[in-house]
PAZAKOL-709035 format. One line per field, with one value per residue (C-alpha): y, x, z. Coordinates in steps of 0.1 Angstrom, whole numbers. Last residue first. Example, Ala and Ser with C-alpha at 12.3 -4.5 7.8 and 13.67 -1.06 7.14 Angstrom:
BEGIN
c2 [-11:-45]
c1 [137:123]
c3 [71:78]
//
This chain:
BEGIN
c2 [711:711:739:752:781:795:815:853:878:862:882:869:900:911:948:952:919:931:964:945:922:952:965:930:921:901:870:872:862:829:813:780:766:732:723:687:671:642:658:689:722:751:780:807:829:861:880:911:930:962:985:981:1000:1028:1029:1032:1061:1079:1072:1089:1068:1065:1028:1023:996:1020:1041:1012:1010:1047:1045:1018:1035:1069:1054:1038:1070:1088:1065:1074:1111:1105:1086:1116:1141:1120:1115:1153:1159:1132:1148:1183:1172:1185:1158:1162:1172:1180:1173:1151:1122:1105:1113:1149:1165:1142:1138:1176:1181:1156:1172:1205:1187:1174:1210:1216:1191:1219:1235:1207:1210:1247:1242:1215:1236:1267:1249:1239:1254:1285:1268:1299:1300:1324:1318:1345:1345:1356:1344:1379:1406:1440:1435:1412:1437:1448:1481:1497:1496:1530:1527:1561:1572:1598:1608:1640:1667:1655:1673:1687:1710:1739:1750:1715:1685:1666:1631:1616:1579:1570:1533:1506:1509:1498:1463:1443:1445:1444:1472:1494:1491:1499:1530:1541:1537:1559:1586:1585:1591:1620:1636:1634:1627:1594:1589:1600:1625:1605:1617:1613:1578:1568:1576:1554:1525:1531:1529:1495:1481:1494:1476:1443:1445:1451:1421:1399:1410:1404:1369:1361:1374:1353:1321:1326:1337:1306:1283:1302:1301:1326:1321:1346:1324:1344:1330:1339:1342:1357:1391:1409:1383:1357:1358:1328:1335:1306:1300:1273:1255:1231:1195:1181:1167:1203:1216:1238:1271:1292:1329:1358:1373:1367:1392:1388:1410:1411:1434:1418:1405:1376:1352:1317:1294:1272:1269:1253:1241:1244:1255:1291:1291:1278:1305:1333:1320:1319:1355:1367:1353:1322:1307:1324:1325:1287:1261:1239:1230:1217:1195:1208:1185:1154:1158:1149:1164:1179:1213:1212:1216:1241:1262:1264:1272:1310:1320:1301:1322:1299:1310:1274:1265:1240:1203:1185:1161:1147:1128:1124:1107:1128:1118:1151:1142:1157:1180:1185:1211:1207:1237:1237:1258:1272:1275:1305:1310:1280:1291:1258:1274:1289:1322:1321:1314:1292:1256:1249:1253:1225:1224:1250:1229:1252:1227:1209:1217:1230:1221:1238:1236:1239:1235:1220:1201:1186:1176:1156:1124:1101:1073:1037:1026:1001:1015:1051:1038:1018:1048:1069:1045:1045:1083:1087:1060:1073:1109:1099:1077:1094:1102:1065:1055:1080:1068:1032:1043:1058:1027:1006:1029:1018:983:953:921:929:933:896:894:869:898:890:879:910:932:919:954:965:960:957:974:1001:1008:1012:1035:1057:1060:1067:1096:1093:1080:1047:1028:1046:1059:1024:1011:1035:1027:990:992:1010:986:956:972:980:943:928:950:982:988:1011:981:964:995:994:957:964:993:972:993:963:946:978:982:946:951:982:961:936:962:981:950:932:943:920:901:881:858:842:816:787:764:766:746:717:702:672:678:677:687:691:678:700:715:712:683:685:678:715:722:725:751:741:761:791:816:794:792:829:836:815:834:867:858:844:876:898:878:881:919:922:900:864:843:811:813:793:784:814:807:771:772:746:771:797:771:758:794:799:768:779:813:798:774:801:826:815:816:854:866:885:868:889:859:846:831:803:785:749:732:695:672:636:606:571:541:554:591:607:645:667:704:732:770:781:806:817:822:840:834:858:841:872:862:826:837:811:791:782:770:780:758:768:742:728]
c1 [2519:2488:2485:2455:2452:2419:2426:2427:2398:2364:2336:2345:2347:2324:2328:2291:2292:2322:2305:2273:2294:2308:2273:2261:2291:2319:2329:2364:2393:2411:2442:2434:2461:2456:2480:2489:2481:2461:2429:2436:2446:2432:2444:2425:2446:2429:2424:2405:2374:2365:2384:2360:2331:2354:2371:2338:2328:2361:2358:2325:2294:2274:2265:2238:2256:2269:2281:2302:2320:2328:2338:2363:2380:2380:2396:2423:2430:2431:2458:2479:2474:2484:2515:2523:2522:2546:2569:2570:2580:2606:2621:2621:2638:2623:2598:2572:2542:2509:2487:2481:2471:2444:2412:2414:2438:2434:2396:2391:2412:2391:2359:2372:2376:2341:2330:2346:2321:2296:2309:2296:2262:2262:2272:2246:2219:2227:2226:2258:2267:2286:2315:2337:2328:2320:2304:2288:2276:2244:2234:2233:2226:2223:2246:2271:2275:2257:2244:2263:2245:2242:2244:2247:2273:2277:2306:2306:2329:2362:2395:2422:2402:2407:2371:2359:2356:2325:2335:2312:2310:2292:2289:2287:2325:2331:2318:2351:2348:2385:2394:2365:2374:2410:2401:2378:2407:2430:2402:2398:2435:2436:2406:2418:2388:2395:2375:2387:2360:2332:2309:2334:2342:2306:2310:2341:2322:2292:2316:2329:2294:2285:2314:2307:2270:2278:2300:2275:2246:2267:2276:2240:2230:2258:2245:2209:2216:2238:2209:2186:2210:2212:2234:2245:2259:2281:2287:2317:2325:2292:2308:2282:2286:2258:2239:2225:2204:2204:2181:2191:2166:2179:2167:2201:2207:2202:2170:2168:2151:2156:2163:2152:2126:2149:2174:2208:2239:2268:2298:2330:2342:2366:2342:2342:2355:2345:2372:2376:2411:2427:2461:2456:2422:2438:2466:2440:2422:2455:2463:2428:2433:2412:2435:2420:2385:2380:2387:2370:2390:2368:2387:2387:2415:2417:2441:2477:2488:2519:2512:2483:2504:2530:2503:2482:2508:2513:2477:2479:2508:2532:2537:2541:2563:2549:2541:2527:2499:2485:2455:2437:2403:2372:2349:2355:2392:2415:2446:2460:2483:2498:2514:2539:2537:2560:2542:2526:2502:2484:2448:2441:2440:2473:2482:2520:2553:2576:2588:2597:2634:2634:2663:2649:2618:2610:2591:2558:2552:2519:2495:2484:2457:2455:2429:2423:2394:2394:2364:2366:2380:2350:2357:2351:2354:2382:2398:2399:2413:2440:2450:2450:2474:2497:2500:2503:2529:2550:2550:2557:2587:2612:2584:2576:2612:2619:2588:2601:2635:2618:2598:2629:2646:2620:2633:2613:2614:2581:2567:2569:2551:2524:2503:2472:2494:2516:2485:2475:2480:2486:2522:2546:2526:2512:2546:2561:2533:2537:2574:2566:2544:2506:2474:2462:2439:2441:2477:2486:2475:2498:2528:2522:2522:2555:2570:2559:2574:2606:2611:2600:2623:2609:2620:2592:2575:2573:2557:2531:2524:2517:2494:2473:2442:2420:2447:2453:2416:2413:2444:2427:2396:2415:2438:2408:2393:2424:2433:2455:2447:2477:2461:2428:2432:2409:2420:2385:2370:2395:2396:2383:2389:2367:2376:2348:2354:2375:2358:2374:2395:2433:2445:2451:2414:2418:2446:2482:2503:2523:2504:2510:2547:2547:2531:2557:2585:2570:2565:2601:2614:2596:2609:2645:2642:2627:2655:2647:2637:2620:2585:2580:2544:2525:2538:2528:2505:2525:2533:2546:2568:2582:2591:2607:2628:2640:2651:2668:2688:2697:2710:2747:2746:2742:2710:2716:2693:2699:2705:2670:2651:2636:2610:2601:2629:2625:2652:2643:2642:2638:2618:2585:2589:2601:2604:2633:2628:2646:2645:2668:2696:2714:2752:2767:2786:2781:2777:2761:2725:2724:2736:2756:2749:2764:2739:2734:2710:2687:2671:2637]
c3 [676:655:629:611:587:574:542:539:540:549:533:498:475:447:455:465:483:504:513:523:544:563:571:581:603:587:607:622:600:607:622:640:663:680:708:717:750:735:748:727:742:722:702:684:661:651:618:624:611:628:604:575:591:603:569:551:573:567:530:528:525:492:490:463:443:417:446:458:425:425:461:456:426:443:474:453:434:468:480:450:458:494:483:460:489:510:480:473:509:508:476:491:524:556:562:590:568:584:566:536:558:538:555:566:541:510:516:519:488:469:482:467:434:437:440:406:392:398:367:346:362:353:317:312:327:306:272:255:221:233:250:255:291:320:353:375:411:429:464:479:453:470:499:481:453:421:435:463:497:513:551:568:594:621:644:664:679:666:675:652:629:652:649:660:636:625:613:586:575:543:544:517:509:545:539:542:581:587:562:573:609:602:583:611:636:614:610:648:653:629:645:681:703:720:751:785:793:777:749:720:732:725:688:686:703:680:650:661:666:631:615:632:625:588:587:604:583:551:562:570:535:520:536:529:493:488:497:474:445:418:387:360:333:309:274:252:215:202:195:217:245:251:283:301:333:358:388:414:436:462:462:473:438:424:409:379:371:339:340:318:342:371:359:377:379:403:397:410:377:382:365:378:351:322:295:261:251:217:230:219:237:269:267:263:294:313:303:312:347:357:383:414:398:399:374:347:316:287:262:227:214:236:266:259:292:275:289:314:346:335:317:349:375:371:380:413:426:445:481:494:466:441:440:410:404:371:359:392:391:399:370:353:350:375:373:408:423:457:475:503:534:561:595:614:585:597:589:572:537:545:527:522:539:520:519:483:489:515:538:562:568:598:619:613:577:563:535:504:478:441:414:379:365:331:310:278:292:287:311:303:340:338:306:320:353:335:315:347:363:333:332:370:373:343:356:392:385:408:432:437:440:467:486:483:496:527:533:531:556:582:580:568:589:605:570:564:530:521:507:528:558:555:555:589:604:640:651:622:594:617:632:598:587:617:610:573:585:590:576:591:567:534:539:550:517:498:521:518:480:481:506:485:453:472:483:449:428:414:378:365:348:382:396:369:375:412:403:379:386:394:414:435:441:454:476:490:498:518:536:548:564:576:611:632:664:676:702:711:739:745:773:790:761:765:730:711:674:644:609:584:549:526:496:462:476:472:507:512:518:556:550:557:580:568:590:621:614:607:641:659:640:651:687:689:672:696:726:711:710:745:759:766:797:787:801:833:824:809:774:775:745:726:698:723:741:708:699:733:730:696:709:739:717:693:718:718:680:680:664:631:606:574:551:555:584:562:583:590:572:578:592:587:611:597:609:596:590:622:622:632:631:613:614:586:581:550:546:516:484:455:421:405:398:410:445:463:495:528:554:590:609:637:660:667]
//
């Protein structure tokens, strides 16, 4: 083998440049022809003085003589030699290449103890992700947005990596170049792709976010025949590693991961009732939930009268009035703190987890709104335990203060004790249910005794554990239908859990606003693929979480087995490992062949 430099000209702009090819000489009858084995491209930067050694090393790897006096190369050239040798095997003919529908068996006499298995690469997650991308037409959408081939491949790889190996662009680049067989399935040499290309792909995705989201949801709706009359809306936040001083959206706020020590950024999602994302947007880390609704739903083009489901944090009176003015219906958690439930007027339903829920439907006096007072046995047990813990915490603190009054060195100053009692009540969150009395001495400055009495306030957590209230202006639906529609909001919470724990939403290492937005949007796109796959699998009775599915899928590899033949030549066979039963069941449910990629054979 040798490397040839050839002058050529671009057909697009007439630009002249050099391209490089890996060439070998082959005898055909009485003549010898030079055959291009591999196009190394115009960006091949190895100095000519290293070409002979590089070619010799490639031949050595292909002839399975790597362990015999290996040609000495620098680490960079060794990686290139390994990559080019692998590409030659990957470009080899398949057994069926002769043209037959099914190739006849190929037999070769080999030395069994010469078997070596090299270059294992994961393909399971990549295989099903490519299936979802094809079904949703994501590649075509990116082409419509003006992505060239290189950026489109990088963008698709970033989304697939977020499914298989969540992390930063650097982690994605390492996964693509070292671990994954995605390049083989896509016929793209990701090892030649620079890290900066992934950053540019992220920039391109966020620049076309609105178009991509709209077109993607249209394809989802057509694929599954969705009825887009229910809209879910909620927000979550994630934290930065570092100060993120260059990002104006990075702000301190209430962290849902208890990382108030870090600056935050907020992600808002509008979802269809089936759980697919219709729109996403990033806000400052201290964004008020109530102020984001109109911006997210305006221009959504939802059908007139669509039902918007959201939690109490967003359901302000102003937002409800805006929804009504825009022709939406609403179903929300009531912000009213008083709990009410009359068992005699309630109906009983059973959840999917066999839990009992009782619902009391109450129509407002003007007939414009319905309140659903709901009582859950499971929620009662949880809230009752919380109430006991909070009360025990407060009473323990009060007993310590009372004990201090009986010891010589205990705190007895009235003002100081009142301050400590105030802090105890604030931390316990149940102080309003206690009447606490401090008895002072004649001077009014020192306390003599501390007593308390528990007096639960009616209509609160202590008297009505397990009770919550929903409100809606949909007056025609029955109580069960309203409640089951609201429960869809728990699916949105599952979305956020999936984004954070399974799809690499947190933490964020970027400090630029656009790169942060791109990181979040890639996770959202990855979620769309996960939702597509899981919906199809659920229809076939497979209900695993994505983390469980990923674990099952990740065991499959593509491996090159090479043998020494009797005639001294080396046989290379590149093939995927056999799918184990659980993995095969996933493939069958998705209508996929259980062997990703073709079988490649090369004799050197």
